C-alpha positions in Angstrom: -45.8 -4.7 -15.0 -42.4 -6.2 -16.3 -39.5 -5.7 -14.9 -36.2 -4.6 -16.5 -32.8 -5.9 -15.6 -30.4 -3.6 -14.4 -27.2 -3.6 -16.3 -23.7 -2.9 -14.1 -21.6 -0.4 -15.2 -18.3 -1.4 -14.3 -16.4 1.5 -14.7 -19.1 3.5 -13.0 -18.4 1.3 -9.6 -14.8 1.2 -9.7 -14.4 4.7 -9.7 -16.8 5.4 -7.4 -15.8 2.7 -5.0 -12.5 4.3 -5.6 -13.8 7.9 -4.2 -15.2 6.0 -1.6 -12.2 4.7 0.2 -9.9 7.6 -0.7 -12.5 9.7 0.9 -13.0 7.1 4.0 -9.5 7.7 4.5 -9.0 10.9 4.1 -11.2 11.4 6.5 -9.4 9.0 9.0 -6.4 10.5 8.6 -7.7 13.9 9.8 -8.7 13.1 12.8 -5.3 11.5 13.7 -2.6 13.0 15.7 1.1 11.7 15.6 3.7 12.3 17.8 7.1 10.9 18.3 9.6 11.0 21.1 12.6 9.1 19.4 15.3 11.4 21.0 13.5 12.4 24.1 13.0 9.0 25.8 14.2 5.5 26.4 13.4 2.5 23.4 12.6 -0.5 24.4 12.8 -3.9 23.1 11.1 -6.9 25.8 12.5 -6.0 28.9 15.8 -3.9 27.5 15.3 -0.4 27.9 18.1 2.2 26.7 18.0 5.7 26.2 17.2 6.6 22.3 20.2 8.2 21.4 22.2 5.4 22.0 20.7 3.1 19.0 23.2 5.3 16.9 26.0 3.8 18.6 26.5 0.3 16.5 25.9 2.2 13.6 28.6 4.5 14.0 31.1 1.6 14.7 30.1 -0.1 11.2 30.9 2.6 10.1 34.1 2.9 11.4 34.6 -0.8 11.0 33.7 -0.2 7.3 36.2 2.8 6.8 39.0 0.9 8.3 38.1 -2.4 6.0 36.3 -1.6 3.3 36.6 -4.9 1.5 34.7 -6.5 4.8 31.3 -8.2 3.9 30.1 -8.4 7.8 30.7 -4.6 8.7 28.6 -3.9 5.5 26.0 -6.5 6.6 26.0 -5.1 10.3 25.3 -1.3 9.1 22.0 -2.7 7.1 21.4 -4.4 10.5 22.2 -1.0 12.4 19.9 0.9 9.7 17.6 -1.9 10.4 17.4 -1.2 14.4 17.1 2.8 13.9 13.8 3.1 11.6 12.8 0.0 14.2 13.6 2.3 16.9 11.4 5.4 14.8 8.6 3.3 14.6 8.0 2.1 17.6 8.5 5.3 19.5 5.8 7.0 17.3 2.4 7.4 18.7 -1.1 7.9 16.7 -4.0 9.5 18.8 -7.1 9.5 17.3 -9.2 12.7 18.4 -12.3 12.1 19.8 -15.0 11.6 17.6 -18.9 10.1 17.4 -19.8 6.3 17.1 -21.2 7.5 13.5 -18.5 9.4 12.5 -16.3 6.3 13.0 -18.8 3.8 11.5 -19.1 6.1 8.3 -15.6 6.1 7.6 -15.2 2.2 7.8 -18.4 1.9 5.7 -16.7 4.1 3.5 -13.2 2.3 3.8 -14.1 -1.1 3.6 -17.8 -0.5 1.2 -15.4 1.2 -1.3 -12.5 -1.3 -1.0 -15.5 -4.2 -1.5 -17.0 -2.4 -4.9 -13.5 -1.8 -6.2 -12.2 -5.6 -5.0 -16.1 -6.7 -7.2 -15.0 -5.3 -10.0 -11.2 -6.0 -10.5 -12.7 -9.6 -9.5 -15.2 -10.3 -12.0 -14.9 -13.2 -13.8 -16.4 -12.0 -16.9 -12.8 -10.7 -17.2 -10.8 -13.5 -16.7 -10.6 -15.0 -20.5 -9.2 -11.6 -21.2 -6.5 -10.9 -18.4 -5.1 -14.7 -20.0 -4.3 -13.5 -23.5 -1.7 -11.0 -24.2 -3.1 -8.0 -25.4 -0.6 -7.6 -28.4 -1.7 -11.4 -29.3 -5.4 -10.3 -29.6 -4.2 -6.4 -31.3 -2.5 -9.0 -34.3 -5.3 -11.3 -34.4 -7.4 -8.7 -35.1 -5.1 -7.4 -37.6 -4.7 -10.3 -39.4 -8.8 -11.5 -39.3 -8.8 -7.9 -41.0 -5.8 -8.0 -44.1 -7.6 -11.5 -44.4 -10.8 -9.7 -44.9 -9.4 -7.4 -47.4 -7.2 -10.1 -49.1 -10.9 -12.1 -49.7 -13.1 -8.9 -51.0 -10.1 -7.9 -53.8 
C-alpha cells in the first residue's frame, strides 16, 4: 500500500493554534481572582515600609512645584517619576489567587496555551515564506502588472 504525503494547510494550522491560545488563556483567566489593597495597607520597597496613602505625597509636591515654576524641567521629571512610583505601588499590591483546580485541568490549560502558541509560531516562522517577506508587496504588484502589460504588447 502506497502512503500519500500529507499536505499541511498553514492557514488552518494558524487559526487552530490561535483558537487554542485564546481558549487556554480564557480558561486560565476564569480560574484566577484578583484582589488589591492599595489604600488599605502598607507598601514595602525593600525594607522600607510606609502607608499606601503616602505614595501620592511626592506627586502632590511635584504638581505644586510645576504650578509655582511652570518652566522647570526637573518638576516635570519629578512628576513623571511620581506617576511611575504610583503605578509600581499599585502593581505591587495587586494579588492574584488561583482557584483550586485539578492537575489535569491545569495541564490542559498549559497544553492549550503553549501548544497553540507553538502552532502559530510554526506557521509564522515557516521558511517557505522567507523570500516573500524580503520583497516589498508593491514591487511584486508592479512586477506582475509590468509582465502582464508586456505580454499584451507582444500579442498586438
